[in-house]
C-alpha positions as CSV (number, residue, x, y, z in Angstrom):
1,M,-16.2,-1.7,-14.0
2,A,-13.2,-1.6,-11.6
3,R,-11.5,-4.9,-11.1
4,I,-9.6,-6.4,-8.2
5,T,-6.4,-7.9,-9.5
6,S,-4.2,-8.8,-6.5
7,C,-4.1,-9.4,-2.8
8,A,-1.6,-7.9,-0.3
9,T,0.1,-10.1,2.2
10,L,-0.7,-7.5,4.9
11,G,-3.9,-9.5,5.8
12,Y,-1.5,-12.1,7.3
13,A,0.7,-9.6,9.2
14,D,1.2,-12.0,12.2
15,Y,2.2,-14.9,10.0
16,G,5.2,-15.7,7.9
17,L,5.4,-15.1,4.2
18,S,4.9,-18.7,3.2
19,T,1.7,-18.9,5.2
20,A,0.4,-15.7,3.7
21,L,1.1,-16.9,0.2
22,E,-0.5,-20.2,0.8
23,C,-3.7,-18.5,2.1
24,I,-3.7,-16.0,-0.8
25,A,-3.2,-18.8,-3.3
26,A,-6.0,-20.8,-1.7
27,M,-8.4,-17.9,-2.5
28,R,-7.2,-18.4,-6.1
29,F,-5.5,-15.1,-6.5
30,E,-2.8,-15.1,-9.1
31,R,-1.1,-11.8,-8.3
32,V,0.2,-10.6,-4.9
33,E,1.5,-7.5,-3.3
34,I,4.3,-8.2,-0.7
35,T,4.2,-6.0,2.4
36,E,7.2,-5.2,4.6
37,L,6.5,-2.5,7.2
38,G,9.6,-2.9,9.3
39,S,7.7,-2.6,12.6
40,Y,5.3,-5.4,11.8
41,C,4.3,-7.6,8.8
42,R,7.8,-8.8,8.2
43,H,7.3,-10.4,4.8
44,F,10.6,-9.2,3.2
45,P,12.9,-8.3,6.1
46,H,15.7,-6.1,5.1
47,G,19.0,-8.0,4.7
48,Q,17.5,-11.2,6.0
49,T,16.1,-12.6,2.8
50,T,16.6,-12.3,-1.0
51,A,14.6,-11.9,-4.1
52,A,15.6,-15.4,-5.1
53,T,14.3,-16.9,-1.8
54,V,11.0,-15.0,-2.1
55,A,10.7,-15.9,-5.8
56,A,11.0,-19.6,-4.9
57,E,8.1,-19.2,-2.3
58,L,6.0,-17.4,-4.9
59,K,6.6,-20.1,-7.5
60,A,5.7,-22.8,-4.9
61,A,2.4,-21.0,-4.3
62,G,1.7,-20.3,-8.0
63,L,1.7,-16.5,-7.5
64,R,3.4,-13.6,-9.1
65,A,4.5,-10.4,-7.2
66,V,3.2,-7.3,-9.0
67,A,4.0,-4.8,-6.2
68,M,5.7,-4.2,-2.9
69,N,4.6,-1.9,0.0
70,V,7.6,-1.0,2.1
71,S,8.1,1.2,5.2
72,A,11.3,2.4,6.9
73,S,9.7,2.2,10.3
74,R,10.9,-0.3,12.9
75,M,10.3,-1.3,16.5
76,E,12.5,0.3,19.2
77,D,11.9,-0.4,22.9
78,G,8.4,-1.6,22.2
79,E,7.4,1.5,20.2
80,I,7.2,2.2,16.5
81,Y,10.1,4.4,15.4
82,R,9.5,6.3,12.2
83,P,12.8,7.7,10.8
84,R,12.7,10.9,8.7
85,L,14.3,11.6,5.4
86,G,14.3,15.2,6.4
87,D,16.6,14.4,9.4
88,P,20.3,14.5,8.2
89,A,21.1,11.7,10.7
90,C,18.6,9.4,9.0
91,T,18.8,10.3,5.3
92,E,21.6,8.0,4.2
93,E,20.2,5.1,6.0
94,I,16.7,5.5,4.5
95,V,18.1,6.1,1.0
96,A,20.2,2.9,1.2
97,Y,17.2,1.0,2.6
98,A,14.9,2.1,-0.2
99,G,17.6,1.3,-2.8
100,W,17.9,-2.3,-1.5
101,F,14.2,-2.9,-1.9
102,L,14.1,-1.4,-5.3
103,R,16.9,-3.8,-6.4
104,Q,15.0,-6.7,-4.9
105,A,11.8,-5.7,-6.6
106,K,13.6,-5.6,-9.9
107,E,14.9,-9.1,-9.4
108,L,11.5,-10.3,-8.3
109,G,9.7,-8.7,-11.3
110,A,7.5,-6.5,-9.1
111,G,6.7,-3.4,-11.1
112,V,5.8,-0.9,-8.3
113,V,7.3,-0.2,-4.9
114,S,5.2,2.1,-2.6
115,F,7.7,3.9,-0.2
116,P,6.8,6.8,2.1
117,I,8.5,10.2,1.8
118,G,8.3,10.6,5.6
119,P,6.1,10.5,8.7
120,R,3.3,13.0,9.3
121,M,4.2,16.3,11.0
122,L,1.7,16.8,13.8
123,E,2.5,20.6,13.9
124,E,1.8,22.3,10.6
125,R,4.4,25.0,11.2
126,H,7.1,22.4,10.7
127,W,5.6,20.9,7.6
128,C,7.2,23.1,4.9
129,S,10.8,22.8,6.0
130,E,10.4,19.0,6.6
131,M,8.9,18.6,3.2
132,K,11.7,20.4,1.4
133,A,14.4,18.4,3.2
134,S,12.5,15.1,2.6
135,V,12.1,15.8,-1.1
136,D,15.8,16.2,-1.5
137,G,16.3,12.6,-0.2
138,Y,13.3,11.2,-2.1
139,L,14.7,12.5,-5.4
140,R,17.7,10.3,-4.8
141,I,15.4,7.3,-4.3
142,A,13.5,8.3,-7.4
143,D,16.8,8.3,-9.4
144,M,17.6,4.8,-8.2
145,A,14.1,3.6,-9.1
146,A,14.5,5.0,-12.6
147,A,17.9,3.2,-12.9
148,C,16.3,-0.1,-11.8
149,G,13.3,0.3,-14.1
150,V,10.9,-0.1,-11.1
151,G,8.0,2.3,-10.4
152,L,8.3,4.3,-7.2
153,N,5.1,5.3,-5.6
154,I,4.0,7.5,-2.7
155,E,0.8,6.3,-1.1
156,A,-1.1,9.6,-0.9
157,P,-3.0,11.0,0.8
158,H,-1.9,9.0,3.8
159,L,-2.8,9.9,7.3
160,Y,0.5,8.7,8.8
161,Q,2.7,10.4,6.3
162,L,3.8,13.9,5.2
163,V,1.2,13.6,2.4
164,D,-1.7,13.7,4.8
165,S,-4.0,15.9,2.7
166,V,-4.6,16.7,-0.9
167,P,-2.9,20.2,-0.7
168,H,0.1,18.5,0.9
169,V,0.2,15.9,-1.9
170,R,0.1,18.6,-4.5
171,E,3.0,20.5,-2.9
172,V,5.1,17.3,-2.6
173,L,4.6,16.2,-6.2
174,D,5.2,19.7,-7.4
175,A,8.4,19.9,-5.4
176,L,9.5,16.5,-6.7
177,G,8.9,17.7,-10.3
178,N,9.6,14.1,-11.3
179,T,6.9,12.4,-13.4
180,T,8.4,8.9,-12.7
181,V,7.2,9.1,-9.1
182,G,3.7,7.6,-9.1
183,V,0.9,7.5,-6.5
184,T,-0.9,4.7,-4.7
185,V,-4.4,5.7,-3.6
186,D,-6.0,3.9,-0.6
187,S,-9.7,3.8,-0.1
188,S,-9.4,3.7,3.7
189,H,-7.6,7.1,3.8
190,W,-10.2,8.6,1.4
191,G,-12.9,7.3,3.7
192,I,-11.7,9.4,6.6
193,L,-10.4,12.5,4.8
194,K,-13.4,12.6,2.4
195,Y,-11.6,14.7,-0.2
196,D,-13.0,15.2,-3.7
197,L,-11.9,11.9,-5.2
198,E,-13.0,12.6,-8.8
199,A,-11.1,15.9,-8.9
200,Y,-8.1,14.4,-7.2
201,L,-7.9,11.4,-9.6
202,S,-8.3,13.8,-12.6
203,W,-5.4,15.9,-11.3
204,L,-3.2,12.8,-10.7
205,G,-3.8,11.5,-14.3
206,P,-1.1,9.0,-15.2
207,R,0.6,9.4,-11.8
208,L,-2.0,7.0,-10.4
209,T,-0.4,3.6,-10.8
210,H,-1.7,1.5,-7.9
211,V,-4.7,1.2,-5.6
212,H,-5.4,-0.3,-2.2
213,L,-8.8,-1.4,-1.0
214,R,-9.7,-1.4,2.7
215,D,-12.4,0.1,4.9
216,S,-12.3,2.8,7.6
217,A,-14.5,4.8,9.9
218,G,-14.4,7.9,12.1
219,A,-12.5,11.1,12.0
220,D,-8.9,12.1,11.6
221,T,-7.6,12.0,15.1
222,R,-4.1,13.1,14.1
223,N,-2.4,10.7,16.4
224,F,-1.4,7.6,14.3
225,H,-4.4,5.7,15.6
226,Q,-7.1,6.4,13.0
227,N,-9.5,3.6,12.4
228,L,-8.0,2.5,9.1
229,E,-7.9,-1.3,9.4
230,L,-11.5,-2.4,8.8
231,T,-12.9,-5.2,6.5
232,P,-14.9,-3.7,3.6
233,G,-18.5,-3.5,4.8
234,R,-17.6,-2.9,8.4
235,G,-16.8,0.8,8.0
236,T,-18.1,3.8,6.1
237,V,-16.2,3.8,2.8
238,D,-18.5,4.0,-0.2
239,F,-16.8,1.4,-2.4
240,A,-19.3,1.8,-5.2
241,A,-18.4,5.5,-5.5
242,F,-14.7,4.7,-5.2
243,A,-15.0,2.2,-8.1
244,Q,-17.0,4.7,-10.2
245,A,-14.4,7.4,-9.7
246,L,-11.6,5.0,-10.8
247,D,-13.7,4.1,-13.9
248,Q,-14.3,7.7,-14.7
249,A,-10.5,8.4,-14.4
250,G,-9.9,5.5,-16.9
251,Y,-7.8,3.6,-14.4
252,R,-6.8,0.1,-15.5
253,G,-3.9,-0.8,-13.3
254,D,-3.5,-3.1,-10.4
255,V,-5.9,-3.0,-7.5
256,S,-4.9,-4.8,-4.3
257,V,-7.2,-5.9,-1.5
258,E,-5.1,-4.7,1.4
259,F,-7.1,-6.0,4.3
260,E,-5.1,-5.8,7.6
261,Y,-5.5,-8.2,10.5
262,R,-3.4,-8.7,13.7
263,G,-4.2,-11.0,16.6
264,L,-6.6,-13.2,14.6
265,P,-6.4,-17.0,13.9
266,L,-6.3,-18.0,10.3
267,E,-9.9,-19.2,10.1
268,R,-11.1,-15.9,11.4
269,I,-9.1,-14.1,8.8
270,R,-10.5,-16.4,6.1
271,Q,-14.0,-15.4,7.2
272,E,-13.1,-11.7,7.1
273,Y,-11.9,-12.2,3.5
274,I,-15.2,-13.9,2.6
275,A,-17.1,-11.0,4.1
276,G,-15.0,-8.3,2.6
277,L,-14.8,-9.7,-0.9
278,S,-18.5,-10.4,-0.8
279,H,-19.2,-6.7,0.1
280,L,-16.9,-5.4,-2.6
281,Q,-18.6,-7.7,-5.2
282,R,-22.0,-6.3,-4.1
283,C,-20.6,-2.8,-4.6
284,G,-19.9,-3.7,-8.2
285,W,-16.2,-4.7,-8.0
286,L,-15.1,-7.4,-10.4
287,L,-13.2,-10.4,-9.2
288,G,-11.0,-12.8,-11.2
289,D,-12.8,-16.0,-12.2
290,G,-10.8,-18.1,-9.8
291,V,-11.4,-15.8,-6.8
292,K,-15.1,-15.5,-7.8
293,D,-15.4,-19.3,-7.8
294,W,-13.6,-19.6,-4.5
295,L,-15.8,-17.0,-2.9
296,K,-19.0,-18.7,-4.2
297,H,-18.1,-22.0,-2.6
298,A,-16.6,-20.5,0.6
299,S,-19.7,-18.5,1.2
300,Q,-22.0,-21.6,1.1
């Protein structure tokens, strides 16, 4: 049965990395995914920390980083700005930004970095030209990843990115023509898009190298405000079916619980993890022995 292997720091987006790692270690996880989204969840801010500093924090918490989830977005005038690889004015900046994180991941020993190919195009007529221009830039990032020996993933399908549907994912991966680019699959996006998961995973084959677990509900509103940040059990994702599809595909890689909370105190977040992990366990997901023991006592 599908097994949960790691916990993303995104659940503690409002708090510093040290606090996030302490809380994740308290749940007795041993492996962690570090999140740096630029516009929030600043757990590995570009140019403001180093792999050595983060490695020391990980060691203090007794954790090992297995993956990083990075975005090039940032806050400008109180709004999220999403630069585009397909925009010549942004290409060099984004390529350099991604390269820095790939080098940090190598030093940290994190095997996979999920990095977006570009933000979603809300008008389909612009999609093809944007995709082709973005692929040119992403191939340069893929070359750097290969040189670093770090896996480079696109989280796909993703409702905020160019890869916002299975047909778009297929076109992007075909255009990349680079088998070293892997894919991270997120249950919350599947929950809204409702694509044929078994067929998609079969088509991905060995490209599938990382998984995120989170709940969602509702329809694709196409406005960057889809309901994608729910604790498992509070939305509509069928986590038993998701696990079965991964098993059928023979997936044995890392699976991160990527719960996401903002504006909540730590005790409330702890309760959400108890609820979410309990729901996943009831759906047949396996937990590590330490996490299982923590959950048993925390639930009493």
